[in-house]
C-alpha angles and dihedrals in degrees: 000000000000144000100283094242133140117216114187102228099130134278098283097051118103086227095053099093109011119185122194111290111127139019136218115234135169094275107043142019096232118224121235116249104174127044129185114201137165116200115220101184120143091346095294111120098172102046095081111028126021109192126330116345121221128194139162120272092247090060092063093120097038131112106246117218115184106212093159130034121225128336125303092213097039094159104107109126095214094055130080096164100107102020092111095051130084108219118245140150113235118242122255089248090056092048092051090051092047092051093046094053093041088055090050089052099043115006091167096058112147100184131038130184120202112218155225125059101292109005088161086080088077112106111270097240089056093047090050090051090049092051093048090048093050096049089046094051099039108051094186095049112129105161139035122185134191142180114243125190116214093247091051091050091050090050091059121079120233088249091055093052091047090050091051088052091049090053093053109274103142113174134026124196117213126188105218092167096174142000094214115105091209093052095044089052093046093052092044095238089158099227139074125239089256091054091047090053090047091052093047094048090048091058093045092051091050092064094245118134109252125209116184130191130205128189119231112218096020090131094048120217094310096058102027096115093045091048093052096046098043094043090053088053094051093044090049092049092051095040094196125196091239132024123187127189120208123184119234115260123171130223118194092248093057108101092222088066089076090060090054091049091051090051097239094111120052120198119226121252117241093262092045089053090052091048089052091053089049093052092046096048094043090059098046120111106191137139124235092339117163107222123196135175099169095118115127092249092064123092094214126031109228132178132178144142109237131258094001095063098024096110093048091051092049091050090054091053093043092053091054094045095045094052099032090239096181090154087074092058125093110261115251091243090059094056118098144164 
């Protein structure tokens, strides 16, 4: 989801080959969430990035190093991101070559993101070696981030997560998506709400920074209330440092699209989506949680630290809902994945 621009900053930059993923409107400078880059270093196009590369908005300025390809789980019905990739972990020789050429490109890199979809699945000894290598080769490096699926988190011991933290892993991104057991099962997330909470708490207890995402509208009209209430419960139980809300958008390759075409899944309207966010946020009981819904898929950019700014955020939503202020919402044509 981005402004389909190309900024010539080199093949390793997250701004090098930007594919549509976020928009700029009058209220916010939207952050990019999906990048598409082809590395052309030393004549080897496939060594660095295989297929489209995806990363969180907060990794917009990071060096992206793809140590895995695709997603091991790759079964979520709302996602088409990795459907064209066969999952694999890159060899140590490949990783060494990637790091060497990345250092040649940007020796002063301060932030690195390890791709692809769930790089945490890599065996801990290898991840530790990667982290040690990165901090040895990039003297100004101060942060390394990674996606972690709930099953991959649960497969790690608390000691392993703490050791990754001690070796310089800083932030982990977890897709919670929903707190409803029915919805998680329907979208083939592969875990229960209890397991999702266990995974989130495990990360929090390790000392790593945790950033969670939820998807507004994932239950459709039929399960909107359940989705809001149960997701608030799971988010509250995890109490992450960061929580981001995206709004469901469908690409043809996403399996859930077939349910919409058959008519057995109804997407929320813009105002219904906003009402769902309101219900969700109003039920959350978290501490010093940075909440954002400024992703390009959302109809209204929102930002607050919860619970300190919870009431103010709810008043903003209530004013729009009470007066049907659709002119304040992002136009459908501006939304993107």
